[in-house]
N, C-alpha and C positions, 0 to 999 in steps of 0.2 A: 201369814200362813203358819199353822202350827207344825211341829216337827214331824208328826205322823203323816200329815197330808203331804208335806214336802218329800218325805221318803217314798210314799206310795206313788206320787206323781213322777218321780225321777228314777224309779227302778228300771232296769232293762226290760224292754218289751219281749214277750214270749212269742217267738215266731219260728218258722221252719226253714227260712232261707239261710244259706251259708253266709252270705254277705247281707247284713241288715243294718240300716241306719238307725241309730238311737236318736240322733238329731242330725241336722245338716252338716255338722262338723265332727261327728264321732261315729265311727264304724265298729259294729260288733261282728266279729268273724267267728262262726261256729266251726272250730277246727276238729276234723275227724280224719287224720292223716297228715297232710302237709299243705301249707300255703307259703307264699313268698311275700314279704312286706318290706317296706322301707325301714332301714334301721333307725332307731330313735323315735319311731312312731308309736310304740307301745305305751299306753297310759295305765293299763291294768290287765290282769288276766286271771281266769279261774280254771281249775282243772290241772291236768298233768301235761304240761307243755315244755318243750325244750327249744332253745334258740341257738342256732349255729350259723356260721358264716364261712367264707372261703376267701383266700387271698388271690384267687385266679379270676381276673376280670372276664375272661372268655367263658369261664364256668358260670358267670352271671350272678354270683352272690355278693362279693365285695367289688365295688367299682363298676357295676354294669351301667350305672349312671356316671359317665366319666367325662371329664373336661379334656378335650384335645389340647387345649392351650396349656393346662397346668399338669396334666397327667394325674390329677388327684380325682378320687372317686367319692361319690356319696354311697356309703355301704348300704346294702340290703341284707336280709337274713331269711333263712329257712326257719319256719316254725312248725314243729312236729308234735303230734300227740293227740289228746282229746281234751277239749275244753272250750272256753270262750276267750277270745283275744279282743281287746278294745284298742283301737288305733286312731290317731289323729295327726295332723301336720300343721302346726303353727296357726290353728284356728281357721284354716282354709276350708272352703266348702268342698264336700265330698260328693262325687258323682259315681254311681254304681251302674255298670253295664253288663249285660249278659251276651256273650259272643257265642253264636252257633258254630258248629263244626265248619271249618274253612273260612269263617268270617273273621276279619282282621281290622286292626286300627293301629296307627302310628302315634305315639304319645311322647311329648317332650319329657326327657328323662327326669327332670326335676319334679314333674307332676304325677309320676307313677307312685301310688300308695300301696297297693297290694293286688295280687292275683292268685287264682287257684293254681295248683300244681299241674292241672290238666291243660293249662294254657301254654302254648309254645311261645318262645320269644327269641328275638335276635336284636343286635345293636347296629344302628347305622348312624353315620354322621353326615349332616348336611354341610357341604363345603362352606368355609367361612365366607360370609357375605360382607365384603369390605372389612375383613379382619375382625378387629375387636368390636366393631359396631353391632354385629349380630352374634359374634362369639363362636360361630361354627356349632350349630345346634346338634346336640346328641339326642337321638330319638330311639325309643324302644318299640319294636314292632311286635305286637301281641296278636296271636291267632288262636281262636277258640277250637274246641268248646270250653266254656268256663266263664266264671264271673271275674271282672276286674274292677278296681276302684282307682279313680284318678282325682286329683285335687285342682281347684281353681280359686283364685282370689275373687270373691264375689260370684254372682250368678253368671254362668256361661252364656254365650250367644253362639248358635249354630247357623252357619252361613252356607249357601249353595253357590258353588263356583259358576261362572268366573268371578274371582275376587282376589284382591291383594291385601295382605295382612302384615302388620308389624311383627317381626319375628319374636320380639320379647313379650308380646301379648298372645301369641299363638300357642295353644295347648295341645291340640291333637287334630288329626285328619284321617279320613278313610284311606285305607291302604291303596285304593285304586286312584289316588289323587296326589302323587308325589309332586312337590312344589319345585319351581325354578326360581331363580333370583331375578329381581327387578329393581331398577333405580329410578326414582322420581327426582329430577333435577330441580323442579320448582319447590318441592319440599326442602331440598338442600339449601336453596337460596333463602327460604323463609325462616327455617329454624336453625340454620347454621351448620357448619361442617362437623361440629362436635356432637350433634345429635345423630342417633341411628335411624331416625324416622324416614330418611330418604331411601333407605334400603328395605325392600319388602320381599315377602314370599308370595309368589304368584301361583294360584291354583286355577286350573282351566277345565277340569272334567266336571260337567254339570250333573253327572250321575253320582258324584261323591259329596262330601260335606267337610267343613272346616269348623273347629271349635276355637273360639277366642274368649279372652277374659278381659274385664275392665281394669287391667293392671299390667304394667310393664315390669317383668321380673328382673330384667337386667341379666348379666352373665351369671350362670348358675353358681360359679365358684367365687364370686365376688363377696 
């Protein structure tokens, strides 16, 4: 491929959406005002943009993705101005969703990439399922209207409850489907006490959904 063809085939797509995938692992955000993104996710930007954070976890900018065990946070940032922001996260697949007003989803904190400022959010922690085996997942509750972007290792699978999932492979679920904990002793006997696979999240509402990925992330701060 000659250089001119390479350049033309890999230029950003021209489109009208605020959140637009340039490819499955790179998100183009057309900023006109403010968006919130995971810190460290920026790979490039065009235009007049400023990047700010906050030391207040409750304010949601630094440490809203927070480990209960270590009290350390994965910082996120406000991006304000006008321009194009290109974000990615360790070559993970990016999933873009549009939430209607009042529509909501709960996402593993480690898997939140970006969301529009119109999206409301709050933080919740699922109590530790056998301590460090599941880590005590920290989830971000996102409520529309607005676009959100989450990340997955590989292509996601969307399941309809009732279903039990490995906490470390669970990415997100519909807000009407809060999980409870479950223990499978036969898995414990088979894979050994050191594995976390005997501990699951149990989802029971058939009107909801659960998103899993073909990868166990482990504890977010490890």
